N, C-alpha and C positions, 0 to 999 in steps of 0.2 A: 140260322137263316139259310145256310148253304144246304142243309140236309133236311129241310122241312118237307114232309111228305105225308100223304094220307094213308099210304100202305107200306108194309115192311119192305126194306130194300133187299128183296130176294128175287130170284129169277122166275120166269114164267113157268118153267118145269116144276119148280118148288111150289108155286102157287097152285098149279093144276093138281099136283099130288096132294096138296093140302085140301083142295076142294073135294077130291075123291075121298079123303079121310073123313071129311065132314059128312058126306053123303052116307058113308058106311057106318057112321056113328062111333068111330073109334076115338076121336079126340075133340068132341064138341066143347069140352071143358076148357081146353087150351085156347080154342078160338074165342070163347066167351071172355076169358081173361084178357086176351090180346085186344079184343074190341073195346073192353072197358079200360084199357091201358093199365091194367093191374100187372105190371111187369114183375113185381116181387112174387106175386102169386103164381105167375106163369113159370118163373124159374124154379120155384118150389115144386111145382107139378112135374116139370121136366126132369129135375134132379131125382125125384122120387121114382119116376119111371126108369130112369137110367140105373138107379140103385137096385131095383127089383128085377132088372133084366128085360123090361118092356120098352127099351129105347126105340124111339121112332126114327125114321129117316130124317137126316139133317138136324138132329137134336143140337149139335154144336152150333149150327147157324142160328137156331131159335134162341138158345141161351145167350149167345153172343149178342143177338139183336136186343134182347131184353136188358142185358147188362149195359149195353151201350145207351139205351134210353133212360136207364137209371143213373147215368153218369159214372158208372163203374167201368172205365175204359180199360183198366188193367185186366179185369176179368174178361171183358169182351175180347181183348187182344189174345189172351190165352186160348179161348175157345176158337177164335177164327184161325189162329196159327195152327192149332191142332187139326182143324178141318182142312186147311190148305195142304197138310202133309198126307192126307188120305189119298189112296189110289183112286183115280177118276173122280176127284172132288168136284163138287158143284162149282162151276166157273164163277158164279156170282159171289163166291166167298172173297174174291180178290178186291172187289170194290168196297165190300164191308170192312175188310182188313185195312184197306187204304184209308177209309174214313176214320177208323179207330186210331191208326198211326197219326193222322192229321190232328185229331183232338188231343193226342198225347204230345204234340209238338215235334214228332219224329217225321219231319217233312221229306227228307230224302227217301226213307223207307216207304212213305206214303206214295211218292211218285213211282217208285219201282213197282209196288203192288198195283197201283192205279193203271199202269200201262199193261199189266197182265190181264186186266178185266176186259170182258166184252164191251164193245162200244155201247154207251147208253147215255141218257141225259144226266144221270147222277154222276157217271164217270167224267163227263165233260165239265160239270159244275165243280167237281173236286179238283180236276186239273187246272181249271180257271183260277181257283183260289190258290193253288200251289204256285202258279205262275206269278201271282201277286206276291206271295211270300218270298219267292226267289228274285223279285224285281226284274222279271223277264218280260219286257214290254211286247216283244214280238209274239211270244207264246200267248200272252194275255189277250192280245187282239185276235189271235187265231181262235182261241176258245170262246172269246166274246162273240165272234161271228156265228158260232154254232148255237148260241142261246136262242130259244124260241119264246113266243109270246104266251107262255104258260106261267102259272103262279110260282112254281118252284124256281124256274129259271130267272124270273123277274126279281124274286126275293134274293137270289144269289147275286144278281147284278146290283141290287140296292145295297147289299152288305159290302160289296167292293167299293161302291161310291162312298159309303160311310167311312171305310178304312182309308180311303184316299182323300178324306176331308171334303168330299163333294156332298155336303149335307142336304142342300136344297134338292139336288137330283134324287137322292135317296127318299126324301120326303114325298116328292112327286110320285114316285113308284108306289110307295106305301099307301098314299091317299087314293091312287087310282085303283089299287087292289081292294081297298076298304069300301069303295063305292059299290062294288058288286058282291062283297063278302063281309057284311057287317059282323058276322059271327066270328071273324078272325080277330078277336079282342087283343091278342098280344101285339098286333101291329101298332096299336096305340102306344105301347111302350117304346117301340122302335122310333115312332114319330116323335115322341116326347124326348127321347135321348138325342135325336138330331137337333131339336130346338134347344136343348141344353147346350149342345156343342156350339150352336150359333149365338149363345148368350141370351136367348129369349126364355129366361127362367120362368116368368109368369105364364107364358104360353105353354111351356113344357108342363107346368103344374096342372093347367086346365085339361090338357090332353090325357095326362096320366090319371086324372081323377076318374075318367070314363072307365079305365081298366080296374082301378082299385075299388070301384063300386061293386064290381062283380067278383074280383079276386083280391080281397082285402089283406091277405097274408102273403102276397107275392114278395119273395126276397129281393128280386131285381127291382121291382117297382118301388118298394119301400126304401131301398137304398138310393134310388134316383130321387125320390121325394126328399130324402134327407139332404142330398147334395144340392137340390134346388133351394132348400131352406138355408143352407150354408151361404149360398150366393145372394139370396134375397134378404136374409136377416143376419144371423151370426152362428158361430159354432155351437153355442148352447142350444139354440133352437134345433139345429141339425142333429145334435147328440140325442136330444129327446125323441126325435123321430126314429133313431136307431135302437132305442131301448127295447122295443118289442122284438126286433130282430135278434138282439143279443140274448134275449130270454128264450126265443123259440127256434133258433137255428139248429137243425138236426145234426147229429153226430156224423151222418153220412154226407152232409153238404159242407165239406171242408172248405171249399172255395168261398162260400158265403162268410164263414168265420174269418178267413184271411182278408176278405174285402172289408168286413166290418172293422177289423183291427187296423187296417191301413187307413180307412177313412176317419176313424177316431183320432189318429195321430194328426191328421190334417185339421179336423174340427177343433182340436185342442191346441192349435198353434205350434205343433211340432213336439209336444210333450211325449216322451217315450220313443222318439224317432229312432235312436240308435239300437233300441231293443227290438223294435217291431219291423222296421223297413228293410234292413240288410237281407234277411232271408227271403223277402218278397220281391227283390229286385228282378229276378228272372221269372216271376210268377205273374205279377201285376205290372203292366208297363209303366203306369204312373208312379210306382214305388221308387224307381230310379230317379225320376225327375224330382219328386218330393224330397228325396234324400239329398240330392244336389242343392235344392233350395235351403234345406236345413243347414248344410255345411256353409253355404254363402252367408246365412244369417249369423253363423258362429264365427265369421271371418276366416274360415278355413278354406281358402280359395284353392289351394293345391289339392285337397281331398275332393273338392267339387269337380275340379278339372280331371283328376284321375278317373272319376266315376263316369264322366260324360265324354271323354276324349274319343273313345272308340264307337260311340253311338252315331249311326248314320241317321240324321234327322229326316223325318218324313212328314211331320205336322208343324204348323206355325209355332206351336208352343215349344217344340224341340229346337227349332231354329232360333227362337228368341232366347231360350235358356243357354244354348251353346254360345250365342252372341254375348250374353251377359257374363258368362264365365270367362270367355276369352278376353273381354274388355277388362274385367277385374284382374285377371292374371297379367294382362299386358301392362296395366297401371302399376301393379305390385312389383313386377320384374323389370319394368321399363322396356318391354319388348314391343317393337313396332310390328313384328310379324303377327303377334296375337291381336294387336289393335286392328290391323288390317283385316284379319279373319272375322273379327267381331263386326267391323263396319260392313263387310260383305254379307254376313248373315242378316243384319238389320235391314240392309237394302233389299235383299231377296224377299223378306216378309213384307216390308212397307211398300214395295213396288208390285206385289202380286195382286192380281185382279180380285181375289177373294178377300184380301186383308186391307187393301189401300184405303178404304173408306171406314174402317173400324178404328176404335180408339187404340188397341194394341198396334195396329198397322201404322198409325200416325205417330205413336210413341217410338216405334222402330225407326221411322224416317227422321224424327227429331234426334234420336241417338246416333244415327248414321251421320247426320250433318254435324253433330257435336264432335264426333271423333275426327271429322274432316276439318274442324275448326271454322265451319261456315255458320256463324252464330245467328245471322239474320234469318237464315232459312230455318234454324232451330226454333226461333220465336214464332215464325209463321205456322209451323206445324203444331207447336204447343198451344198457340192461341186458337187453332182450328177446332180443338176439342175441349177448350176451357169451359165453354158454356154448358156442354153436355155433362161434364163432371160436376159443375155447380148445381145444375138442375137435379141430377141424380142424388147429390148429397143432401 
């Protein structure tokens, strides 16, 4: 979302040089491959020219660009780093290098490279996202003010809203863009994902169907469909939806395989958790939370606590889970400190504007009052969503 663009992230000089090359007929093949988004073919052509000594200007940048769009960030990093070391290198290499660092999770390096880049809308979007990663609200607002009412900037803003759990705000942006750009089919997946996060699983399915009619083999969309089936029906239904993904996930799309393995553990009620989840803890954010849940179900409260104690919660789910773990540990150890921490986490979620009228939010308030031994208030909150649970059951 942050890096959505219709043109390559290269500077004006490079684009002008490229136009001149097209007019002179030197590399029409490369332009054709790029326009068709055949990045594998483009890399093959560029490497061949490099091998036979016909290397064009900024070949490193173009190979890096193609590798980046193929998701081969390590290869892109190698090309961009080499380009940055050249004398009088194209200054636009820095923003490309910074974006690559970002996608590799190397945020400090991304910031250093980003500030070396000439000012541009892409640079501002990158620094905007880095400010979010660093939890720097002051910088976040500064870069926010620089955003313009253009598609790329608005998509960047929507993704920040999503990551800050402001799902309705993200939906509003996506729908507004879709009104004028029906051909941006992938935005339907983003909208569907937001509805999933809001627990509107049936609505998520309806929106997702629009995309799957056109792109029936999309890994991300099929995975989301499986997750909706898990919420609406059961793990068996969800696993059936993942079968085609398991059969067709390409060897180059390693993240898809990791995501599928992770979700299968969830769909199977935790089966295989200790074999699959630990290596994914720092790869898929939900892996840590699901491993904590697994330990809680095994009554291994201490392991659950060890895994979550250093996590700085940013979502309602993380606050709730930290509350549950601290409550369980507090009861096990007789620790009033842990019980107080749990009560505060529950109160934060239950009292928040986004969660106060949801079932999880009211469950949190019931848990908070239970720990405070205010049982009349517990009953008020439990009864407030009793009818909803009976109807859904």
